[in-house]
C-alpha positions as CSV (number, residue, x, y, z in Angstrom):
1,M,149.1,17.6,16.4
2,K,151.9,15.8,14.5
3,P,153.6,14.5,17.6
4,I,150.3,13.2,18.9
5,N,149.6,11.5,15.5
6,R,153.0,9.9,15.6
7,I,152.4,8.6,19.1
8,L,149.0,7.1,18.0
9,R,150.6,5.5,15.0
10,T,153.3,4.0,17.1
11,A,150.8,2.8,19.7
12,V,148.7,1.1,16.9
13,A,151.8,-0.5,15.4
14,A,152.8,-1.8,18.8
15,L,149.3,-3.2,19.4
16,V,149.4,-5.0,16.0
17,V,152.8,-6.5,16.9
18,A,151.4,-7.5,20.3
19,L,148.4,-9.2,18.8
20,A,150.1,-10.9,15.8
21,G,153.5,-11.4,17.5
22,C,156.1,-13.9,16.5
23,A,156.6,-17.3,18.1
24,V,160.2,-18.0,19.1
25,G,161.5,-21.5,19.1
26,P,161.5,-24.3,16.5
27,D,158.4,-25.1,14.5
28,Y,157.7,-28.8,15.0
29,E,158.4,-31.4,12.3
30,R,157.7,-35.0,12.8
31,P,161.0,-36.8,13.6
32,A,162.4,-39.1,10.9
33,V,162.3,-42.8,11.8
34,P,164.0,-45.8,10.1
35,T,161.1,-47.2,8.1
36,P,161.6,-50.5,6.2
37,Q,160.5,-50.6,2.6
38,S,158.5,-53.7,3.3
39,L,157.8,-56.2,6.0
40,T,159.1,-59.8,6.0
41,V,155.9,-61.6,5.2
42,P,155.1,-65.2,4.0
43,P,155.0,-65.9,0.3
44,G,151.9,-64.5,-1.4
45,W,151.5,-61.6,1.0
46,K,152.3,-58.0,0.2
47,V,152.2,-54.7,2.1
48,A,149.3,-52.4,1.1
49,E,149.6,-48.7,0.4
50,P,149.5,-46.5,3.5
51,H,146.1,-45.0,4.3
52,D,144.5,-43.3,7.3
53,A,142.1,-45.3,9.5
54,E,140.7,-45.4,13.0
55,I,141.0,-48.2,15.4
56,P,138.0,-50.5,15.0
57,A,135.8,-50.3,18.0
58,D,134.9,-54.0,17.9
59,W,137.9,-55.8,16.4
60,W,137.1,-58.9,18.5
61,K,134.1,-59.6,16.4
62,M,136.5,-61.2,13.9
63,F,136.6,-64.2,16.2
64,N,132.8,-64.7,16.0
65,D,132.5,-65.4,19.8
66,P,129.5,-63.6,21.4
67,V,130.7,-64.5,24.9
68,L,134.1,-62.8,24.3
69,A,132.3,-59.8,22.8
70,G,130.2,-59.4,26.0
71,Y,133.3,-59.3,28.2
72,E,135.1,-56.9,25.8
73,Q,132.3,-54.4,26.2
74,K,132.7,-54.6,30.0
75,V,136.4,-53.6,29.7
76,A,135.5,-50.3,28.1
77,Q,132.7,-49.7,30.7
78,S,134.1,-50.9,34.0
79,N,137.9,-51.3,33.9
80,Q,139.6,-49.1,36.5
81,T,142.8,-48.6,34.5
82,L,140.8,-47.1,31.7
83,A,138.9,-44.9,34.2
84,Q,142.2,-43.5,35.3
85,R,143.3,-42.8,31.7
86,E,140.0,-41.2,30.9
87,A,140.4,-38.9,33.9
88,A,143.9,-38.0,32.8
89,L,142.5,-37.1,29.4
90,R,140.0,-34.7,30.9
91,Q,142.8,-33.1,32.9
92,A,144.8,-32.6,29.7
93,R,141.8,-31.0,28.0
94,A,141.4,-28.6,31.0
95,L,145.1,-27.7,30.7
96,V,144.5,-26.7,27.1
97,Q,141.7,-24.4,28.1
98,I,143.9,-22.9,30.9
99,A,146.7,-22.2,28.3
100,Q,144.2,-20.7,25.9
101,A,143.0,-18.3,28.6
102,G,146.5,-16.7,28.6
103,L,145.8,-15.0,25.2
104,F,143.0,-12.9,26.6
105,P,142.7,-10.1,29.2
106,T,141.4,-10.8,32.6
107,L,138.6,-8.6,34.0
108,N,137.6,-8.5,37.7
109,A,135.1,-6.5,39.7
110,T,136.2,-5.3,43.1
111,A,134.4,-3.6,46.0
112,G,135.7,-2.9,49.4
113,T,136.3,-0.4,52.2
114,T,139.4,0.6,54.1
115,R,139.6,2.3,57.4
116,N,142.8,4.3,57.9
117,R,144.5,6.4,60.5
118,A,147.1,8.8,59.2
119,S,150.2,9.6,61.3
120,A,150.5,13.0,62.9
121,G,153.6,13.6,60.8
122,A,151.9,12.8,57.5
123,I,151.9,15.4,54.8
124,G,148.5,16.7,53.9
125,L,145.2,17.5,55.5
126,A,144.7,14.0,57.0
127,Q,147.4,14.4,59.8
128,G,146.4,12.3,62.8
129,K,142.9,11.7,61.4
130,I,140.9,8.5,61.0
131,Y,139.0,8.2,57.7
132,D,137.4,5.6,55.5
133,N,138.0,4.8,51.8
134,Y,135.3,3.1,49.7
135,L,136.1,1.6,46.3
136,L,133.9,0.1,43.5
137,A,135.8,-0.6,40.3
138,A,136.5,-2.9,37.4
139,Q,140.1,-4.0,37.0
140,A,141.6,-5.4,33.9
141,S,145.1,-6.8,33.1
142,W,146.6,-8.2,29.9
143,E,150.0,-9.6,29.0
144,P,150.3,-9.5,25.2
145,D,151.8,-12.6,23.7
146,L,154.7,-10.7,22.0
147,W,157.0,-13.7,21.5
148,G,154.6,-16.6,21.3
149,S,155.1,-18.0,24.7
150,V,151.4,-18.5,25.3
151,R,150.9,-19.8,21.8
152,R,153.7,-22.3,22.3
153,S,152.1,-23.3,25.6
154,I,148.8,-23.9,23.9
155,E,150.6,-25.9,21.2
156,A,152.4,-28.0,23.9
157,S,149.2,-28.5,25.9
158,T,147.2,-29.5,22.8
159,A,149.9,-32.0,21.8
160,S,150.0,-33.4,25.4
161,M,146.2,-33.7,25.3
162,Q,146.5,-35.7,22.0
163,A,149.2,-37.8,23.6
164,S,146.9,-38.5,26.5
165,A,144.2,-39.5,24.1
166,G,146.7,-41.9,22.5
167,Q,147.6,-43.3,25.8
168,L,143.9,-43.9,26.6
169,A,143.4,-45.7,23.2
170,A,146.6,-47.7,23.7
171,S,145.5,-48.8,27.2
172,R,142.1,-49.7,25.9
173,L,143.5,-51.8,23.1
174,S,146.1,-53.4,25.4
175,L,143.5,-54.3,28.0
176,Q,141.0,-55.6,25.5
177,S,143.8,-57.7,23.8
178,Q,144.9,-59.0,27.2
179,L,141.3,-60.1,28.0
180,A,141.1,-61.8,24.6
181,V,144.4,-63.7,25.3
182,D,143.2,-64.7,28.8
183,Y,139.9,-65.8,27.4
184,F,141.3,-68.0,24.6
185,Q,143.8,-69.5,27.1
186,L,140.9,-70.3,29.4
187,R,139.0,-71.9,26.5
188,A,142.2,-73.9,25.7
189,D,142.1,-75.1,29.4
190,D,138.5,-76.1,28.9
191,A,139.5,-78.1,25.8
192,Q,142.4,-79.6,27.7
193,K,140.1,-80.5,30.6
194,K,137.7,-82.3,28.1
195,L,140.6,-84.1,26.5
196,L,142.0,-85.2,29.8
197,T,138.6,-86.2,31.1
198,D,138.1,-88.4,28.0
199,T,141.6,-89.8,28.4
200,V,140.9,-90.6,32.1
201,D,137.8,-92.5,31.0
202,A,139.8,-94.4,28.4
203,Y,142.5,-95.2,30.9
204,Q,140.0,-96.4,33.4
205,K,138.7,-98.9,30.8
206,F,142.2,-100.0,30.2
207,L,142.7,-100.5,33.9
208,E,139.6,-102.7,34.1
209,L,140.8,-104.6,31.1
210,T,144.2,-105.4,32.7
211,R,142.6,-106.4,35.9
212,H,140.2,-108.7,34.1
213,R,143.1,-110.2,32.2
214,F,145.1,-110.6,35.4
215,D,142.2,-112.4,37.1
216,Q,142.1,-114.7,34.1
217,G,145.9,-115.4,34.5
218,V,146.8,-114.0,31.0
219,A,148.4,-110.8,32.2
220,A,151.0,-110.0,34.9
221,Q,150.3,-107.9,37.9
222,T,152.8,-105.3,36.6
223,D,150.3,-104.6,33.8
224,V,147.7,-103.6,36.4
225,L,150.2,-101.4,38.3
226,Q,151.3,-99.7,35.1
227,A,147.7,-99.1,34.0
228,E,146.9,-97.7,37.4
229,G,149.9,-95.4,37.4
230,Q,149.1,-94.1,34.0
231,L,145.5,-93.4,35.1
232,R,146.6,-91.6,38.3
233,S,149.2,-89.3,36.7
234,T,146.6,-88.3,34.1
235,E,144.1,-87.5,36.9
236,A,146.7,-85.3,38.5
237,L,147.1,-83.4,35.2
238,L,143.3,-82.9,35.1
239,L,143.3,-81.5,38.6
240,D,146.1,-79.0,37.7
241,V,144.1,-77.6,34.8
242,G,141.5,-76.4,37.4
243,I,144.1,-74.1,39.0
244,Q,145.1,-72.6,35.7
245,R,141.5,-72.0,34.7
246,A,140.6,-70.4,38.0
247,Q,143.5,-68.0,37.8
248,L,142.6,-66.9,34.2
249,E,139.0,-66.5,35.3
250,H,140.1,-64.2,38.1
251,A,142.2,-62.2,35.7
252,I,139.3,-61.7,33.4
253,A,137.1,-60.6,36.3
254,V,139.6,-57.8,37.2
255,L,139.8,-56.7,33.6
256,T,136.0,-56.3,33.5
257,G,135.8,-54.6,36.9
258,T,134.0,-57.5,38.5
259,P,134.7,-58.9,42.0
260,T,136.2,-62.4,41.6
261,P,133.8,-64.2,43.9
262,E,130.9,-63.0,41.8
263,F,132.4,-64.0,38.4
264,H,132.2,-67.3,36.6
265,I,132.7,-68.3,32.9
266,P,130.8,-71.4,31.8
267,E,133.0,-74.1,30.4
268,L,133.2,-74.1,26.6
269,P,136.0,-75.7,24.4
270,L,138.2,-73.6,22.2
271,G,136.4,-72.9,18.9
272,P,137.7,-73.2,15.3
273,D,137.2,-69.5,14.3
274,I,140.6,-68.0,13.7
275,P,140.3,-64.7,11.8
276,H,141.3,-65.0,8.1
277,I,144.3,-62.8,7.5
278,P,143.9,-61.2,4.1
279,L,146.7,-61.3,1.5
280,T,146.9,-57.5,1.7
281,V,148.2,-56.4,5.1
282,P,147.3,-52.8,5.7
283,S,150.5,-50.8,6.4
284,V,148.9,-48.1,8.5
285,L,151.1,-48.7,11.5
286,L,152.3,-45.2,12.1
287,E,148.8,-43.7,11.6
288,R,146.7,-46.3,13.6
289,R,148.8,-47.6,16.5
290,P,147.9,-45.4,19.4
291,D,151.2,-45.9,21.2
292,V,153.1,-44.6,18.2
293,A,150.7,-41.6,17.9
294,S,151.1,-40.9,21.6
295,A,154.9,-40.9,21.4
296,E,154.9,-38.6,18.4
297,R,152.5,-36.2,20.1
298,S,154.7,-36.2,23.2
299,A,157.6,-35.1,20.9
300,A,155.5,-32.3,19.5
301,A,154.7,-31.1,23.0
302,A,158.4,-31.2,24.0
303,S,159.2,-29.2,20.9
304,A,156.7,-26.5,21.8
305,Q,158.2,-26.2,25.3
306,I,161.5,-25.1,23.7
307,G,159.7,-22.1,22.4
308,V,158.2,-21.3,25.8
309,A,161.7,-21.5,27.4
310,K,163.3,-19.2,24.7
311,A,160.5,-16.7,25.0
312,A,161.6,-16.0,28.6
313,F,164.7,-14.2,27.3
314,F,162.6,-11.4,25.7
315,P,160.8,-8.4,27.3
316,A,157.4,-9.1,28.8
317,L,154.8,-6.4,28.4
318,S,151.9,-6.2,30.8
319,I,149.0,-3.7,30.8
320,N,146.9,-3.1,34.0
321,G,144.0,-0.8,34.3
322,A,141.1,0.1,36.6
323,L,137.9,2.0,36.1
324,G,135.4,2.8,38.9
325,F,134.5,5.0,41.8
326,Q,136.3,5.9,45.0
327,N,135.3,8.2,47.9
328,S,135.9,8.6,51.7
329,A,132.1,8.3,52.2
330,Y,129.7,5.6,51.1
331,N,127.0,8.2,50.2
332,N,126.9,9.1,46.5
333,L,129.9,6.8,45.9
334,V,128.6,6.1,42.3
335,S,128.7,9.6,40.9
336,Q,130.7,11.5,38.4
337,P,132.9,13.5,40.9
338,N,133.9,10.2,42.5
339,S,134.9,8.4,39.3
340,M,138.5,7.3,38.9
341,W,140.6,5.4,36.4
342,S,144.2,4.2,36.1
343,L,146.3,2.7,33.3
344,S,149.6,1.1,34.0
345,P,151.7,-0.5,31.2
346,Q,154.9,-2.2,32.4
347,L,157.8,-3.7,30.5
348,L,160.0,-6.4,32.2
349,L,163.3,-7.2,30.6
350,P,165.5,-10.0,32.2
351,I,169.1,-8.8,32.7
352,F,170.8,-11.2,35.1
353,N,169.5,-14.5,36.4
354,A,172.7,-16.6,36.9
355,G,172.0,-18.8,33.8
356,L,168.5,-19.8,34.9
357,L,166.9,-19.1,31.6
358,A,169.7,-20.7,29.6
359,A,169.4,-23.8,31.7
360,G,165.7,-23.8,31.1
361,V,166.3,-23.9,27.3
362,D,168.9,-26.7,27.7
363,Q,166.4,-28.7,29.8
364,A,163.6,-28.2,27.2
365,V,166.0,-29.3,24.4
366,A,167.1,-32.4,26.3
367,V,163.5,-33.4,27.0
368,Y,162.7,-33.0,23.3
369,D,165.7,-35.2,22.4
370,Q,164.5,-37.8,24.9
371,S,161.0,-37.8,23.5
372,V,162.3,-38.1,19.9
373,A,164.4,-41.1,20.9
374,N,161.4,-42.7,22.6
375,Y,159.3,-42.1,19.5
376,R,161.8,-43.8,17.3
377,E,162.1,-46.7,19.7
378,V,158.3,-47.1,19.8
379,V,158.2,-47.2,16.0
380,L,161.0,-49.8,15.8
381,E,159.2,-51.9,18.4
382,A,156.0,-51.6,16.4
383,F,157.6,-53.0,13.3
384,Q,159.1,-55.8,15.4
385,N,155.6,-56.6,16.7
386,V,154.2,-56.9,13.2
387,E,157.2,-59.0,12.0
388,D,157.0,-61.3,15.0
389,N,153.3,-62.0,14.7
390,L,153.2,-62.3,10.9
391,V,155.9,-65.0,11.2
392,A,154.1,-66.7,14.1
393,A,150.8,-66.7,12.3
394,A,152.2,-68.3,9.2
395,I,154.4,-70.9,11.0
396,L,151.8,-71.9,13.5
397,A,149.2,-72.6,10.8
398,H,151.6,-74.9,9.0
399,E,152.8,-76.5,12.3
400,I,149.2,-77.3,13.3
401,T,148.6,-79.1,10.0
402,V,151.7,-81.2,10.6
403,Q,150.7,-81.9,14.2
404,D,147.3,-83.0,13.2
405,E,149.0,-85.7,11.1
406,A,151.1,-86.7,14.1
407,V,147.9,-87.1,16.2
408,R,146.3,-89.3,13.6
409,A,149.4,-91.4,13.4
410,A,149.6,-91.8,17.2
411,R,145.9,-92.7,17.4
412,S,146.3,-95.4,14.8
413,T,149.4,-96.7,16.6
414,L,147.4,-96.9,19.9
415,T,144.6,-98.8,18.1
416,L,147.0,-101.3,16.6
417,T,149.0,-101.7,19.8
418,D,145.8,-102.3,21.8
419,S,144.8,-105.0,19.4
420,Q,148.2,-106.7,19.6
421,Y,148.1,-106.5,23.4
422,R,144.7,-108.2,23.6
423,E,146.0,-110.9,21.3
424,G,149.1,-111.3,23.5
425,I,151.5,-110.3,20.8
426,V,153.0,-107.3,22.7
427,G,153.4,-106.4,26.4
428,Y,151.5,-103.7,28.2
429,L,154.5,-101.3,28.1
430,N,153.9,-101.0,24.4
431,V,150.3,-99.8,25.2
432,I,151.6,-97.4,27.8
433,A,154.1,-95.9,25.3
434,A,151.3,-95.6,22.6
435,Q,148.9,-94.0,25.1
436,T,151.6,-91.5,26.2
437,A,152.5,-90.7,22.7
438,L,148.9,-90.0,21.7
439,L,148.2,-87.8,24.8
440,T,151.4,-85.9,24.3
441,N,150.6,-85.2,20.6
442,E,147.0,-84.2,21.4
443,L,148.2,-81.8,24.1
444,T,150.8,-80.3,21.7
445,E,148.2,-79.8,19.1
446,L,145.9,-78.1,21.6
447,N,148.8,-75.9,22.7
448,L,149.5,-74.9,19.1
449,R,145.9,-73.9,18.5
450,S,146.0,-71.8,21.7
451,R,149.2,-70.1,20.5
452,Q,147.5,-69.5,17.2
453,Y,144.7,-67.6,18.8
454,V,147.1,-65.6,20.9
455,A,149.2,-64.8,17.8
456,S,146.1,-63.6,16.0
457,V,145.2,-61.3,18.8
458,Q,148.7,-59.9,19.0
459,L,148.8,-59.4,15.3
460,I,145.6,-57.4,15.5
461,V,147.1,-55.2,18.2
462,A,150.4,-54.8,16.3
463,L,148.4,-53.5,13.3
464,G,146.6,-51.0,15.5
465,G,143.3,-52.9,15.7
466,G,143.2,-55.4,12.9
467,W,142.1,-54.9,9.3
468,D,138.9,-54.4,7.4
469,G,137.5,-57.9,6.7
470,T,135.6,-56.6,3.7
471,Q,138.8,-55.7,1.8
C-alpha cells in the first residue's frame, strides 16, 4: 500500500502545481516617464495635486451653446469612425473570454458509427470480415497552465482590451473636439459674413456719396473709381466666406453621420461664451487622457506576451480522457458490458527547434521596448499639448484686449477722416486707407476670437476632457 500512497501523494502534489503553477516572464510595471515638476503657466496659475477622474461626458456644455451640444450628441450616436472603434472593443472583449477559456477543460459529446473491413491477413478473429463499430462517449481534454502561459495570455488580452477602450475614448474625444473646432470656425465665418455685409452696405453709401459729390463737381472721377474698387473687392471677400462656410458645414455633417445634402446649420454669429479657466489646473494628465492610458495598456499587453513566449520553453502537459459505450452492434449499446473509458496524459518537451522559440522571445521583448518608447512619446506630447494651449489661452486673451483698442482707434480714425473728406480737407485716398485699416483690424479681432475658441477646445482635450467648473 505504501507505493500506492506515495503515487497518490505525488499525483496530488502535481495537480496542485498544475493548478497554482508559476507564471514565467516579467511582472509588468508601468514604465517610467520624464515628468516635469510643474507646467509653464501664466502668473497666478498653479498645478493642482494629481487625482483620478473620468472624462466628462458633456465637456462642451462649458461653452453654453445648445446647438453645439445637439451636434456633439450625434457624434457619439452616428459617427462611423466611432462605430468601428466600438466594434474593435467588442472584439477585444471576446478575445479576453477566449483566453480565459484556456484555463478550463473542454468537454465534448460524440456519437458515431464506423463500418470496417479487416484484411485477410489481419491478426485476430476479424480476418476478412466486414463489421460495424458504434460509439457513444463523452470526451474531455485539459492542458494545465503549469508555467502561466494562459494566464499571461489573459493578462495580455485584458490589457489589449483596455487599450482598445482607451482608443475608443480617444477617438470620441478627438472627433467631438474636431466638431467643436469646425463649429466655432463656422460661427466665425458667420460673424465675418455679417461684418463684411455691413461693410459692403457702408461702402455702397460711400460710393453714392462720391458719385453725388462728382455730379456736383466737388470730387474727382478717381474718387468714384476708388470707392467702387473698394466696394467690389469687399464683395469678393464676402463671396469667398460662403465657400469656407459650406466646407465646414459638410465636415460637421460627416462627423455627425449625416448626408451632406440633407444637412444645414442656420447662420448665427460667434458668441461671447469662452469657458473660464480656473486658477487651479487639474494635473490628471496621465490618469485622464485616453491616448496616454491606451499607450500604457499596450505596453502592459506587450509585457505579458514576453511571458507567453518564455513559457514555450517549458514542458507542456495535456490530459485527454473519454468515457462512454462502444459495441459492434447498435442493440444494447448503452449497457454495462459495453462501457469503456480511456485516460491519456501526455508531456511534450521541446528539444530542438532551430532557434524558433528564442526568436519568439526576442520578438516579444522588441515589441515591448517599442510600446514603451511609444508610451513615453505620447506622454511627452501630452505635456506639450498642455503647455502649448495654456500659453495660447493666456496670450490670446491679452491680444484680443489690445486688438479691441486697435479697432476702436481705427473706427475713430475713419469717422474723423470721413468728416475731413466731406469738408474737402483731405482726399478720398485717406478715406480708403482709413476704411482698409478698420476692416483689417476688425477681421484680425474676429480671427483672434476664433483662435481663442479653438485654443479653449484644444486645452480641454489636452487635459483629458476639461475640468470641473464647480472647483
